[in-house]
LUMPALUM-633430 format. One record per residue: x negated, z negated, y of N, C-alpha, C in turn. Coordinates in steps of 0.2 Angstrom, whole numbers, padded with zeros to 4 digits, always signed. Example, Ala and Ser with C-alpha at 12.3 -4.5 7.8 and 13.67 -1.06 7.14 Angstrom:
# LUMPALUM-633430
-0066-0039-0028-0062-0039-0022-0066-0039-0016 -0064-0035-0011-0068-0036-0005-0064-0039+0000 
//
This chain:
# LUMPALUM-633430
-0554-0467+0600-0557-0469+0595-0554-0469+0589 -0549-0465+0588-0545-0464+0582-0540-0469+0580 -0539-0474+0585-0533-0478+0585-0526-0476+0587 -0522-0477+0583-0516-0475+0585-0511-0480+0590 -0509-0476+0595-0506-0481+0600-0501-0486+0597 -0498-0484+0592-0493-0487+0589-0497-0494+0585 -0502-0494+0583-0506-0499+0581-0508-0503+0586 -0508-0502+0594-0509-0507+0598-0504-0510+0602 -0504-0517+0601-0498-0521+0605-0500-0524+0611 -0497-0524+0616-0499-0527+0622-0494-0534+0624 -0496-0538+0626-0492-0544+0626-0494-0546+0635 -0490-0548+0638-0490-0550+0645-0490-0558+0647 -0489-0562+0641-0489-0569+0641-0491-0572+0635 -0493-0578+0635-0495-0581+0629-0491-0583+0624 -0485-0583+0626-0479-0585+0622-0476-0579+0619 -0477-0572+0620-0476-0565+0618-0481-0565+0613 -0487-0566+0615-0493-0565+0610-0492-0569+0604 -0491-0575+0606-0490-0580+0600-0484-0578+0594 -0480-0574+0597-0474-0571+0593-0477-0565+0590 -0481-0561+0592-0484-0555+0588-0489-0558+0583 -0492-0563+0584-0498-0566+0580-0495-0570+0575 -0487-0571+0575-0484-0574+0570-0482-0569+0565 -0482-0563+0567-0478-0557+0563-0483-0553+0560 -0490-0552+0563-0494-0547+0561-0502-0549+0561 -0505-0547+0556-0513-0549+0556-0517-0543+0560 -0519-0545+0565-0523-0540+0569-0530-0540+0567 -0532-0534+0569-0541-0534+0567-0544-0536+0574 -0540-0537+0580-0545-0538+0585-0538-0541+0591 -0541-0546+0594-0537-0549+0600-0541-0550+0605 -0539-0545+0609-0542-0545+0617-0538-0549+0622 -0542-0556+0623-0537-0560+0627-0540-0562+0634 -0535-0561+0639-0536-0563+0645-0538-0569+0646 -0542-0572+0650-0543-0579+0651-0538-0582+0656 -0536-0578+0660-0529-0581+0663-0523-0577+0662 -0519-0580+0659-0512-0578+0658-0507-0582+0658 -0501-0580+0660-0495-0585+0660-0493-0587+0654 -0488-0592+0653-0485-0594+0647-0480-0589+0646 -0476-0588+0651-0471-0584+0651-0472-0578+0656 -0468-0572+0655-0470-0567+0660-0468-0567+0667 -0464-0572+0668-0463-0575+0676-0466-0581+0678 -0470-0584+0674-0475-0588+0676-0481-0587+0680 -0485-0590+0683-0491-0589+0686-0496-0590+0681 -0501-0585+0681-0507-0586+0675-0511-0593+0676 -0513-0596+0671-0518-0602+0670-0522-0601+0664 -0527-0604+0665-0533-0603+0660-0529-0607+0653 -0526-0613+0655-0523-0617+0649-0520-0613+0644 -0517-0608+0646-0513-0605+0640-0518-0601+0636 -0522-0598+0638-0526-0594+0634-0530-0599+0630 -0533-0604+0632-0536-0611+0628-0531-0613+0623 -0524-0615+0625-0519-0616+0620-0519-0612+0615 -0519-0606+0616-0517-0601+0611-0523-0600+0607 -0529-0601+0609-0536-0601+0605-0536-0606+0601 -0533-0612+0604-0534-0619+0598-0529-0619+0593 -0522-0615+0595-0517-0615+0590-0520-0610+0584 -0524-0604+0586-0526-0599+0582-0531-0602+0576 -0535-0608+0579-0540-0611+0575-0537-0617+0570 -0532-0620+0572-0529-0625+0568-0521-0624+0565 -0518-0619+0567-0512-0618+0564-0512-0613+0559 -0507-0614+0554-0507-0609+0548-0501-0604+0549 -0497-0606+0555-0492-0603+0557-0493-0595+0560 -0499-0595+0563-0502-0589+0567-0506-0585+0562 -0506-0579+0561-0512-0574+0558-0518-0573+0560 -0524-0575+0560-0530-0576+0563-0532-0569+0562 -0533-0567+0569-0536-0560+0569-0544-0560+0568 -0545-0554+0565-0552-0555+0562-0559-0555+0568 -0557-0552+0574-0561-0553+0580-0558-0556+0585 -0560-0561+0591-0556-0562+0597-0561-0559+0602 -0561-0556+0607-0564-0555+0614-0560-0557+0619 -0563-0563+0623-0560-0565+0630-0563-0560+0635 -0558-0560+0640-0560-0555+0646-0558-0558+0652 -0562-0557+0658-0561-0560+0663-0564-0557+0670 -0562-0557+0675-0566-0555+0682-0569-0559+0685 -0569-0566+0681-0572-0571+0685-0576-0576+0680 -0581-0576+0677-0584-0580+0672-0586-0586+0677 -0588-0586+0682-0589-0593+0685-0584-0597+0687 -0578-0594+0689-0573-0599+0691-0569-0602+0685 -0571-0599+0679-0567-0602+0673-0572-0604+0668 -0577-0609+0670-0583-0610+0666-0582-0614+0660 -0577-0619+0661-0576-0623+0654-0572-0618+0649 -0567-0614+0652-0563-0609+0647-0568-0604+0643 -0573-0602+0647-0579-0598+0644-0582-0602+0637 -0583-0608+0640-0587-0613+0636-0584-0613+0629 -0578-0614+0630-0574-0615+0624-0573-0609+0620 -0572-0603+0622-0573-0598+0619-0579-0597+0614 -0585-0598+0618-0592-0597+0616-0593-0602+0610 -0589-0608+0613-0591-0613+0607-0587-0611+0600 -0582-0608+0601-0579-0605+0594-0582-0598+0591 -0588-0595+0595-0592-0591+0593-0589-0583+0596 -0583-0585+0599-0579-0578+0603-0583-0576+0609 -0584-0570+0610-0588-0566+0616-0584-0566+0622 -0586-0568+0627-0582-0566+0633-0584-0561+0638 -0581-0556+0638-0583-0550+0643-0581-0550+0650 -0584-0549+0654-0583-0550+0662-0581-0543+0664 -0575-0542+0666-0573-0536+0669-0576-0534+0676 -0578-0528+0676-0580-0525+0682-0577-0519+0685 -0575-0517+0690-0572-0512+0693-0576-0507+0695 -0583-0509+0695-0588-0503+0698-0592-0501+0693 -0591-0504+0687-0594-0500+0681-0591-0501+0675 -0592-0498+0668-0590-0498+0662-0594-0502+0656 -0598-0506+0659-0601-0509+0652-0597-0512+0648 -0592-0517+0652-0587-0520+0648-0584-0518+0644 -0582-0511+0645-0578-0506+0640-0582-0504+0634 -0589-0503+0634-0594-0501+0630-0593-0507+0625 -0594-0513+0627-0594-0518+0623-0588-0519+0619 -0582-0518+0621-0577-0519+0617-0576-0512+0613 -0579-0506+0615-0579-0501+0609-0583-0503+0604 -0589-0506+0605-0594-0508+0600-0590-0511+0595 -0585-0516+0597-0582-0521+0591-0577-0517+0588 -0574-0513+0592-0569-0508+0588-0572-0504+0583 -0577-0502+0586-0582-0496+0580-0584-0501+0573 -0586-0508+0576-0588-0511+0569-0583-0513+0565 -0577-0515+0568-0571-0516+0562-0569-0508+0560 -0569-0503+0564-0568-0497+0560-0573-0496+0553 -0579-0497+0554-0583-0497+0550-0585-0501+0544 -0582-0508+0545-0582-0513+0541-0574-0516+0540 -0569-0512+0538-0563-0515+0537-0562-0521+0533 -0559-0526+0536-0557-0533+0532-0553-0531+0527 -0556-0533+0519-0551-0531+0514-0545-0534+0514 -0542-0538+0517-0536-0541+0517-0531-0536+0522 -0534-0533+0526-0531-0529+0531-0530-0521+0528 -0533-0520+0523-0532-0512+0520-0528-0513+0514 -0525-0519+0512-0520-0518+0507-0514-0514+0509 -0513-0509+0505-0508-0504+0506-0500-0507+0506 -0497-0503+0512-0490-0506+0511-0487-0501+0508 -0484-0502+0501-0481-0498+0498-0473-0495+0499 -0471-0500+0503-0464-0499+0506-0464-0502+0512 -0460-0497+0517-0459-0501+0524-0454-0506+0522 -0448-0506+0519-0444-0511+0519-0442-0513+0510 -0440-0519+0510-0439-0523+0503-0433-0526+0505 -0427-0525+0500-0421-0527+0500-0420-0532+0494 -0419-0539+0495-0418-0543+0489-0410-0545+0488 -0406-0544+0484-0399-0547+0482-0399-0552+0478 -0394-0557+0477-0395-0563+0473-0391-0561+0465 -0386-0556+0468-0380-0553+0462-0382-0547+0462 -0382-0543+0456-0382-0537+0454-0376-0534+0456 -0370-0537+0455-0365-0534+0457-0360-0540+0459 -0356-0540+0466-0356-0533+0470-0362-0532+0474 -0366-0537+0476-0372-0536+0481-0376-0531+0481 -0379-0530+0476-0384-0524+0476-0380-0518+0474 -0374-0517+0471-0371-0512+0470-0369-0509+0477 -0367-0514+0483-0365-0510+0489-0372-0508+0492 -0377-0511+0491-0383-0509+0495-0384-0501+0490 -0384-0500+0485-0386-0494+0482-0381-0489+0484 -0374-0491+0487-0370-0486+0488-0370-0483+0495 -0377-0486+0498-0379-0483+0505-0381-0476+0504 -0382-0472+0507-0384-0464+0507-0391-0465+0508 -0395-0468+0505-0402-0468+0507-0407-0465+0501 -0403-0461+0498-0407-0456+0492-0410-0461+0487 -0406-0466+0484-0410-0470+0479-0412-0466+0472 -0416-0468+0469-0419-0466+0464-0417-0469+0458 -0418-0468+0451-0417-0472+0444-0421-0478+0445 -0419-0484+0443-0424-0490+0444-0430-0489+0440 -0435-0492+0442-0443-0492+0437-0445-0499+0438 -0449-0501+0432-0452-0507+0432-0459-0509+0437 -0459-0514+0440-0466-0515+0444-0470-0520+0441 -0466-0525+0437-0470-0530+0432-0464-0531+0426 -0467-0536+0422-0462-0537+0415-0455-0540+0417 -0455-0542+0425-0448-0546+0426-0445-0543+0431 -0447-0537+0434-0443-0535+0440-0443-0527+0441 -0436-0525+0440-0434-0518+0443-0433-0516+0449 -0435-0510+0452-0434-0508+0458-0431-0503+0460 -0426-0501+0464-0425-0494+0465-0428-0492+0471 -0429-0486+0473-0433-0484+0477-0429-0479+0482 -0429-0479+0488-0425-0474+0493-0428-0473+0497 -0425-0469+0503-0428-0467+0510-0423-0467+0515 -0423-0468+0521-0419-0469+0526-0422-0467+0532 -0419-0464+0537-0421-0462+0544-0419-0465+0550 -0425-0466+0554-0423-0471+0560-0427-0468+0565 -0424-0466+0571-0428-0463+0576-0431-0456+0574 -0429-0452+0571-0433-0445+0568-0438-0447+0563 -0439-0454+0562-0445-0455+0556-0442-0456+0550 -0444-0456+0543-0441-0457+0538-0445-0464+0535 -0442-0468+0532-0446-0473+0530-0443-0477+0522 -0448-0478+0518-0448-0480+0512-0445-0486+0512 -0440-0488+0505-0436-0493+0504-0436-0496+0497 -0436-0501+0495-0434-0504+0488-0430-0508+0488 -0425-0509+0483-0421-0513+0481-0421-0517+0475 -0419-0523+0474-0419-0527+0467-0414-0533+0468 -0413-0536+0463-0409-0542+0463-0412-0547+0459 -0410-0553+0459-0413-0559+0456-0410-0560+0450 -0414-0563+0445-0412-0564+0438-0406-0569+0437 -0405-0573+0443-0399-0577+0443-0399-0580+0450 -0393-0583+0452-0393-0586+0458-0397-0592+0460 -0399-0593+0467-0403-0599+0469-0409-0598+0471 -0412-0604+0475-0418-0604+0479-0424-0602+0473 -0425-0604+0469-0430-0604+0464-0431-0596+0462 -0426-0593+0459-0426-0587+0458-0427-0582+0463 -0424-0583+0469-0426-0579+0475-0433-0579+0476 -0435-0586+0477-0442-0588+0479-0447-0583+0474 -0447-0584+0467-0450-0580+0463-0449-0573+0465 -0444-0570+0464-0443-0563+0465-0447-0560+0471 -0445-0563+0477-0447-0561+0484-0455-0561+0483 -0457-0567+0480-0465-0567+0480-0469-0561+0476 -0465-0559+0471-0468-0554+0466-0468-0547+0470 -0462-0546+0475-0461-0540+0478-0467-0540+0484 -0467-0546+0487-0472-0546+0492-0480-0544+0490 -0481-0549+0483-0488-0548+0482-0489-0541+0479 -0485-0537+0476-0485-0530+0473-0484-0524+0477 -0479-0526+0482-0477-0520+0485-0479-0521+0492 -0481-0527+0496-0482-0527+0502-0479-0524+0508 -0472-0525+0507-0467-0522+0512-0468-0525+0518 -0466-0521+0523-0467-0523+0530-0463-0527+0533 -0456-0525+0530-0451-0530+0531-0447-0532+0526 -0445-0538+0524-0440-0539+0518-0434-0542+0519 -0428-0541+0518-0422-0544+0520-0418-0545+0514 -0414-0549+0514-0408-0550+0510-0400-0551+0512 -0397-0547+0508-0390-0546+0511-0385-0548+0505 -0379-0550+0506-0374-0554+0501-0369-0557+0504 -0367-0561+0502-0361-0565+0503-0363-0573+0505 -0358-0578+0507-0360-0584+0508-0353-0588+0510 -0352-0595+0509-0348-0598+0512-0348-0599+0520 -0343-0598+0524-0344-0600+0530-0340-0607+0532 -0343-0609+0539-0340-0616+0541-0333-0614+0545 -0328-0616+0543-0321-0613+0545-0320-0614+0551 -0323-0618+0556-0321-0619+0563-0326-0613+0566 -0331-0612+0563-0335-0607+0567-0336-0600+0565 -0332-0597+0559-0333-0592+0556-0326-0589+0554 -0324-0583+0553-0320-0580+0549-0320-0575+0543 -0315-0575+0538-0317-0569+0533-0321-0563+0536 -0327-0559+0532-0329-0555+0533-0334-0554+0540 -0334-0560+0542-0340-0561+0548-0347-0561+0544 -0352-0557+0548-0358-0556+0545-0363-0561+0550 -0366-0565+0546-0371-0570+0549-0378-0569+0549 -0382-0567+0553-0388-0567+0554-0392-0574+0554 -0396-0574+0548-0399-0582+0547-0404-0582+0551 -0403-0585+0557-0408-0586+0562-0413-0591+0560 -0410-0596+0556-0415-0601+0554-0411-0604+0547 -0416-0607+0542-0413-0609+0536-0416-0618+0534 -0413-0621+0531-0414-0626+0528-0412-0629+0522 -0415-0632+0518-0413-0635+0512-0409-0641+0513 -0402-0641+0513-0399-0646+0514-0399-0652+0511 -0401-0651+0504-0402-0656+0499-0410-0660+0498 -0414-0657+0504-0420-0660+0504-0420-0667+0507 -0423-0671+0504-0424-0678+0507-0425-0684+0502 -0423-0690+0503-0425-0696+0500-0418-0699+0497 -0417-0701+0491-0411-0705+0489-0413-0712+0489 -0411-0717+0492-0414-0723+0491-0407-0728+0492 -0409-0734+0488-0403-0739+0488-0403-0745+0494 -0397-0744+0497-0396-0750+0503-0391-0755+0500 -0394-0761+0497-0389-0766+0494-0386-0763+0487 -0380-0761+0487-0376-0758+0481-0375-0750+0483 -0376-0748+0488-0376-0742+0490-0381-0737+0489 -0380-0731+0487-0385-0726+0488-0384-0722+0494 -0390-0721+0498-0391-0717+0504-0395-0712+0504 -0393-0706+0506-0398-0700+0506-0400-0699+0513 -0406-0699+0514-0410-0698+0520-0411-0691+0520 -0408-0687+0524-0411-0679+0526-0417-0678+0528 -0421-0674+0525-0428-0672+0527-0428-0664+0528 -0425-0661+0532-0426-0654+0533-0431-0650+0536 -0433-0644+0533-0438-0640+0535-0435-0634+0537 -0435-0633+0543-0432-0626+0546-0436-0621+0545 -0435-0615+0543-0439-0610+0543-0434-0604+0548 -0438-0601+0551-0435-0595+0555-0436-0588+0553 -0432-0585+0556-0431-0577+0553-0437-0573+0559 -0439-0569+0557-0443-0565+0562-0441-0564+0570 -0444-0567+0574-0441-0567+0582-0442-0559+0584 -0445-0556+0582-0444-0549+0585-0438-0545+0581 -0435-0546+0576-0431-0543+0572-0424-0548+0576 -0425-0553+0577-0419-0557+0580-0418-0555+0588 -0422-0552+0591-0421-0550+0598-0418-0543+0596 -0420-0539+0593-0416-0533+0591-0408-0534+0589 -0408-0539+0585-0402-0540+0582-0396-0542+0588 -0399-0546+0593-0395-0547+0600-0393-0541+0603 -0398-0536+0603-0396-0530+0606-0391-0526+0602 -0391-0525+0595-0386-0524+0591-0380-0526+0591 -0381-0533+0591-0374-0537+0593-0370-0536+0599 -0373-0533+0603-0370-0531+0611-0365-0525+0610 -0366-0521+0605-0361-0515+0604-0355-0518+0601 -0350-0519+0606-0344-0522+0604-0340-0518+0597 -0340-0512+0598-0337-0509+0593-0340-0507+0586 -0346-0509+0585-0350-0507+0579-0346-0511+0572 -0346-0517+0573-0342-0521+0567-0335-0518+0565 -0331-0517+0570-0325-0513+0568-0325-0506+0564 -0330-0502+0568-0330-0496+0564-0333-0497+0556 -0339-0501+0556-0341-0502+0550-0335-0505+0545 -0332-0509+0548-0326-0512+0543-0320-0506+0542 -0319-0502+0547-0314-0497+0545-0316-0491+0539 -0322-0492+0538-0324-0487+0533-0325-0489+0526 -0323-0496+0525-0323-0498+0518-0316-0495+0515 -0317-0494+0509-0312-0489+0505-0307-0492+0503 -0304-0500+0505-0298-0501+0506-0296-0505+0512 -0291-0506+0514-0287-0507+0521-0289-0515+0520 -0292-0519+0524-0294-0526+0524-0291-0528+0531 -0287-0533+0532-0284-0535+0537-0288-0541+0540 -0294-0539+0542-0298-0543+0545-0302-0540+0551 -0304-0543+0557-0308-0541+0562-0315-0545+0562 -0320-0542+0558-0326-0546+0557-0329-0546+0564 -0334-0551+0565-0339-0551+0569-0346-0551+0566 -0351-0550+0571-0358-0552+0569-0361-0559+0573 -0363-0562+0569-0365-0571+0572-0373-0571+0572 -0375-0574+0575-0382-0576+0575-0383-0584+0575 -0385-0587+0570-0385-0594+0570-0388-0598+0563 -0388-0602+0563-0391-0606+0556-0387-0606+0550 -0390-0605+0545-0387-0606+0538-0391-0612+0535 -0386-0615+0530-0389-0621+0525-0389-0618+0519 -0395-0619+0515-0396-0617+0509-0397-0623+0504 -0392-0622+0499-0392-0628+0494-0393-0625+0486 -0394-0629+0482-0394-0627+0474-0388-0626+0470 -0382-0629+0474-0375-0629+0469-0371-0624+0474 -0367-0621+0470-0359-0619+0473-0356-0625+0476 -0354-0624+0483-0350-0629+0486-0343-0627+0486 -0338-0631+0483-0331-0630+0484-0328-0636+0486 -0330-0640+0490-0328-0647+0493-0328-0647+0500 -0323-0648+0503-0323-0648+0510-0325-0654+0513 -0325-0659+0510-0328-0666+0512-0336-0664+0512 -0339-0662+0507-0346-0661+0508-0348-0657+0513 -0344-0651+0514-0346-0648+0519-0348-0651+0526 -0343-0657+0527-0345-0661+0533-0351-0665+0533 -0353-0666+0528-0359-0668+0527-0367-0663+0529 -0364-0657+0528-0369-0652+0528-0369-0651+0536 -0362-0650+0540-0362-0649+0547-0365-0655+0551 -0365-0662+0548-0369-0666+0552-0377-0666+0552 -0380-0662+0549-0386-0660+0549-0388-0656+0554 -0383-0651+0556-0385-0646+0561-0378-0644+0563 -0374-0646+0568-0368-0646+0571-0366-0637+0572 -0371-0634+0572-0370-0627+0574-0372-0621+0569 -0372-0625+0563-0371-0621+0556-0365-0617+0556 -0368-0610+0553-0363-0606+0553-0360-0604+0545 -0365-0605+0540-0363-0604+0533-0368-0608+0529 -0365-0608+0522-0368-0611+0516-0370-0606+0511 -0374-0607+0508-0376-0602+0502-0382-0605+0499 -0385-0600+0493-0390-0603+0489-0397-0601+0489 -0397-0595+0492-0404-0592+0491-0409-0591+0497 -0407-0590+0504-0411-0588+0509-0417-0592+0510 -0416-0599+0510-0421-0603+0511-0427-0601+0506 -0426-0599+0499-0431-0597+0495-0435-0590+0497 -0432-0585+0500-0434-0581+0504-0438-0582+0508 -0436-0586+0513-0439-0587+0519-0445-0592+0518 -0445-0597+0513-0451-0600+0512-0456-0596+0508 -0454-0592+0505-0459-0586+0500-0464-0582+0506 -0460-0581+0511-0463-0577+0516-0467-0582+0520 -0466-0587+0522-0470-0593+0527-0476-0594+0522 -0476-0594+0514-0481-0595+0511-0486-0590+0509 -0484-0584+0511-0488-0578+0509-0495-0578+0513 -0500-0577+0511-0508-0577+0514-0508-0571+0516 -0512-0571+0523-0513-0564+0525-0507-0562+0529 -0507-0555+0528-0502-0551+0533-0495-0551+0529 -0491-0555+0534-0484-0558+0530-0480-0553+0533 -0474-0550+0529-0469-0547+0531-0464-0551+0536 -0461-0546+0539-0456-0548+0543-0449-0550+0540 -0446-0556+0542-0441-0556+0536-0433-0558+0540 -0429-0557+0537-0423-0558+0540-0417-0558+0534 -0410-0561+0535-0405-0561+0531-0399-0560+0534 -0394-0555+0531-0387-0555+0533-0382-0556+0527 -0379-0562+0528-0373-0563+0524-0367-0563+0526 -0362-0560+0522-0355-0561+0524-0351-0566+0522 -0346-0570+0526-0341-0575+0524-0336-0572+0519 -0336-0575+0514-0331-0573+0509-0326-0578+0507 -0329-0585+0509-0325-0590+0508-0327-0596+0512 -0324-0602+0512-0325-0607+0516-0328-0614+0513 -0331-0612+0506-0334-0618+0503-0329-0623+0501 -0323-0621+0499-0318-0626+0497-0316-0623+0492 -0310-0627+0489-0306-0624+0483-0302-0617+0483 -0302-0615+0490-0297-0609+0490-0302-0604+0492 -0306-0602+0485-0311-0597+0485-0307-0590+0482 -0308-0585+0485-0304-0579+0483-0311-0573+0482 -0311-0572+0475-0317-0567+0474-0315-0559+0476 -0309-0559+0477-0306-0551+0480-0310-0550+0486 -0313-0555+0490-0316-0554+0496-0324-0551+0495 -0327-0554+0489-0334-0553+0488-0336-0545+0489 -0332-0540+0485-0334-0533+0487-0334-0531+0494 -0329-0534+0498-0329-0530+0504-0335-0534+0508 -0336-0541+0507-0341-0545+0511-0349-0541+0508 -0349-0540+0502-0355-0537+0500-0355-0530+0504 -0350-0527+0505-0351-0521+0508-0353-0521+0516 -0350-0526+0519-0352-0528+0527-0358-0530+0528 -0361-0534+0524-0368-0536+0525-0373-0530+0523 -0373-0526+0519-0377-0520+0517-0375-0515+0523 -0370-0514+0525-0369-0509+0529-0370-0511+0537 -0370-0517+0539-0372-0520+0545-0380-0519+0545 -0384-0521+0539-0390-0519+0538-0392-0512+0539 -0389-0507+0536-0389-0501+0536-0389-0498+0544 -0384-0500+0547-0383-0498+0554-0388-0500+0559 -0390-0506+0557-0396-0510+0562-0402-0506+0560 -0404-0506+0554-0410-0503+0553-0411-0495+0554 -0406-0492+0554-0406-0484+0556-0407-0484+0564 -0403-0488+0567-0404-0489+0574-0411-0492+0577 -0413-0497+0574-0419-0500+0576-0424-0500+0572 -0424-0498+0567-0430-0497+0561-0436-0496+0565 -0436-0490+0568-0442-0487+0570-0444-0490+0576 -0442-0497+0577-0445-0501+0583-0449-0506+0579 -0447-0509+0572-0448-0515+0569-0453-0514+0563 -0454-0507+0561-0457-0505+0555-0463-0502+0557 
//
């Protein structure tokens, strides 16, 4: 019917389907009324009902334009069938002896082909968008990648982008890169919102530098920001003569699909040493790739005692920085087809008085080149 195989996703559990629906706006969802929650579980109608309910009430999942239920036994799943039909979705009964059920699905696909939803036909102008907080050294190291960068061009009154291309799995992908007007969450959120709305990238990523938690990280380590929160979000109240801050964190996750690929990338034990060895100077560190939480705040932290208050919010926190929450929040609040999002930042200090700017160039290099190697390896699977 003219639908490319790469545009068809198959899930074998409701949890996997949920992950895909978080990342992608589908035209059509064909949902078996009996599916397992996890691949190894037994199928149960409750799982399809729960997924249907979440699609109706949650803003976290992209709502498909059409949903078709499918089952081999309508009579045995009366309640679930009624629930689908109550939501005005059709249930098709599978039969091995005839293909009438196939024709019904084909008719639905043909209708969607003939009447595309406007939101779905917005063109992706770039496969990948990169945002950095600093022009130098963060964006400088991105532009040092051998990705055929062109001269910068404006996309609006406030944003210039560099366009380039890279290859993965034998395919070529388009990329744009830009930096924020200043450091911080607000500038990052504004810049990423402009890029998402104007350029519709499939994936958006931030690279750069951060402070590390000393007991959990070393200089040069690159952190994949699995989740982020604003560690200064909460309520300041008075208890007697003392001011007390009550934290109210809102955690936002990176793309689950990209995180799973990053785990595979991390399994290559030699890749970090190889990337580090290609830096222009000899740096006496052995960097690691870490996956975990990063805390975002509005101020540069150079106080070891204050770091302990951040650790108390999440004992597994790996780093502290000023921008990623703005990026993830901007993606979370994008209407329609959201880009997949992740961030990679390299530890250049430990958020104390012993800051050394000499590490900034190396750490910017590490985050940019870990991104490069990751996307050249797995880009064909996530773009």
